[in-house]
N, C-alpha and C positions, 0 to 999 in steps of 0.2 A: 066695302059692298061683303053683305052677308052669303051671296050665293057663291062666291068664287070658291073654287078648290084650289088647295094647296099642290104645289107640284110633287111628283111622284118620289121623289127623294126625301122631300120635309115629312112624308107620309111614315116613314119607316119608324117602328116602334124600337123602344132600348131593347127590348129582348133580340129582335133581329140584327140590333147592331151588335149585341154581346155575341150572338152565334157567328157572326161573321168574324170577330175577333178570333173564337176560339178554333174557327175551320183555317183562318190565316196562319195561326200560331202552330196549328198541327202541320201546316204545309212546311213550315219553317223546321219543326223537328223532324219531318221526312226528308227534308233538304240535308240536314245534320246527320241522320243515320245513312242515307246514301252514300255521302261523302266519308263518312268513317268506314263503310263498308268496300270503298275503292281503296282508301288508305291501306287497308288490312289486304286487299288482293296485291295490291302494288309491294307491300312489304314481303309476303309470300313468293312473289315472283322474282324478287330481288336477293332472298335467302334471308332478308335481316330478322324476319318473326316479330311478333308483338307479345305484349303482356296481357294475362288473363283478366287483369283488372279492367283493360279497355275493352273487352269483350261483354264483361257486364255493363259496363257503362252504354255500350252500343246497343244492348238489348233492352237496358231502362230507357234509353231515350226514343227507341223504338215502339217498345209498346207503351210504356206510360206516358211519353211525351206526344205521340202520333196516335195511336190509337185512343188514347182516353180524351183527348182534345178533341178528335173528331167524332166522336160518340157523344160529348158535352154538346159540340156545335149542331 
């Protein structure tokens, strides 16, 4: 049948699918960033402290992982 329309999900272009993957990846990076922040707070409360290298990783994951993927998405 020539006049049939495809279901809405079948009409999603490759670019839209790619954008969804970028946004989903950004949300995973946000979850990792928040998790690392919670660990930092718990370390401070317990008096254990943490290494400066972890702060660099936390910043990198937050800024590069979350922000860049969200912009690209």
